[in-house]
N, C-alpha and C positions, 0 to 999 in steps of 0.2 A: 504494500499500500504506500509506504514511503517513497517508492520509485515515482509515484504519480505527482509528487510535489514539485512545483517549480523551484527555482533557486531562490527566489524573493518569496518567504513565507509571509511576511507581514510588513506594512508599511503604514505608517501615520505621520501626519503633519500637524504642527498646532503652534499657538502663541503662548508665551508665558503668562502667568496670571498677571492682572493689572497691578500697578500702573506701568509694567514692563511691555514693551513692544517687540521684545525679541523673538525671533521665529525659530522653531525647532523642528528636527525630522528624525524619526526612528525607523530604521530598517532592520529587520530580522531574516537573515539568510540562512541557509543550511548550516552553515559553519560559524557564523559571527553575527554579533549585534553591532550595529552602525548608527552612532548618535551624532547628528550635525547641528550646528548653531549659527545663527547669524544674529549679531548685535545690532539693534536698531534703537540708537539713542541720541538725543541732542546733547547729552553731557559730554563735555570736552575729553574725559578720560576714555570713552568709548568710541569717539568719532573715527579714529584710525584702526578700530579693531577689525581684524579680518574674519572671515567665516572660520569656523573650526570644525574638526571631525574627530571622533574617538571611535576606533575599531577595537572590539574585544571578542575573543572567542566565547562560545557559550559557556565553558567552565569558569573563565575569568568573570564573565558578567555576574553569574551565580554568587561569586565571592566579592563583588564590588558594591558595597551598601551606598557610597556616594552617588553612584550612576542610578541605582535603584530608586533612590530618594528623588533625584531630579526627574526621572521618568514618571514616578507617581505624582509628583507635584504639576508637571506640565500636561501629562496625558491622562492621568487618573489611576487609581487602584486597579481597576479592571484590566486596563492595558498593561499594567505591570505584571498582573497574574497571567495574562495571556502570554506575555513574553516570558515569564518563568516556566510555563507550561511548554512552549515551543523550545526553549532551551533544554529542557529535561526529556525531550523527544516524545511528548504528549501533544499530538496533532488533532485538531478538531476538523474532520474532513467534511462534516456537514455544511459548515459555513462555506465551504469552497465550491459547493454545488452550485451551477447556474440556476436562476429563478425558473426558467422553464422547466427544468427536471424535478426541482422542488415542488413546482405547481401540479405536475403529473402525479407525483407520489401523494401529495396532500390531498388531492382530489379523490383518493381512494380510503382515506381515514374516516372514522366514524366522527360524528358531529362533536361529540364531547372532546374528542382528541384534537380536533382542529381548534376548539374553544381554549384547551389548556396550551396548544402549541402557539396560539397567538399572544400568549403572554410570556413567552420564553425571550424574545427581544423585539426591537423596533423593526427589523427585517421580517421576521415571521409575523408580526402583527400587520405589516403592510401587505405581505403575500396572503394571509389568512383572511383579510377583509377585501381582497382585490375582486373587482368584476370578472377578471379572467378566471380566478378558481371557481367562482359561484357559477359561472357559465359552464365550466367542465362538470361541475357536480350535477347541475340542472340535466346536462346531456347524459351523465353516467345514469341518472335515477330515472329520467323519462324516455330516454332513448331517442325520441323524435321531438325536435323543437320546430314548430310551424314559423313561418314569416310573421305571421300576426303575434305569436307568442315573443319571438325575438324582438319586435318592435316595442311591446309592452316592457319586457324585461330591460331593454335599453333605456326606456324612459324613466322607470322607477329603480333601477339598479338590480343585477342578478341577485344579490344576497336577499334583497327585499322580495323579489320574484319568488325565489325558493321558499321563503318562510310564509308567504301568503297562502292561506288555504285555498282548495280547488273551487269552492263556491264563491270566494271573492274575486278569483282570478277569472271565473267564468262571467261574473257579473261586470268585471272591468273590461274584458274583451268585448261583451255584449254592448257595452256603452260606447266604446271605440268604434265598433261597426256602425252603430246607429248615428254617431257623430260624422262618420265618413259618408254614411248614405245621405244624411241631412245636407251636407255641404256640397255633394255631388248634385242633389236635387235643386238646390239654390243656383247652382251655376247653370243648370240646364233651363232655369226659368228666365 
């Protein structure tokens, strides 16, 4: 599985906490942790400061509390934990999957599991609430989606369409048909 990993495992960019304007970059590769900084300051002592870079092996990073503190301050504790895991060889393959593949997998989950998964991260919340996912679920459940159903679903949203009971859907579809026939009659007058 590790052979599927690209050379760059993780990359993050960020600005130091206010009032600093300094810019930082963190890159974790298969072999090292790279920490870069650009001092952006009006203070005279930093005007001539050049960008800097620190490269450490994974083992050296795990033994460097000063770099760990810098990463925690700039990028947050979650990024530091993620970096620790990568340096220890614990990779999260799920976050590396493309959205299209995740959509396909999630579309076969039970509704309770989708609700739980949506609370895992911002990315999963976005995917679990996306119209693309709910369109796939509706197609999996119903088998056939007519043009009329598709039009209504695009109007109200696929998730809303899925959770609306059949009687309400039939009523909404009938109303749409009546509105369509009323407007075509008024055009012919």
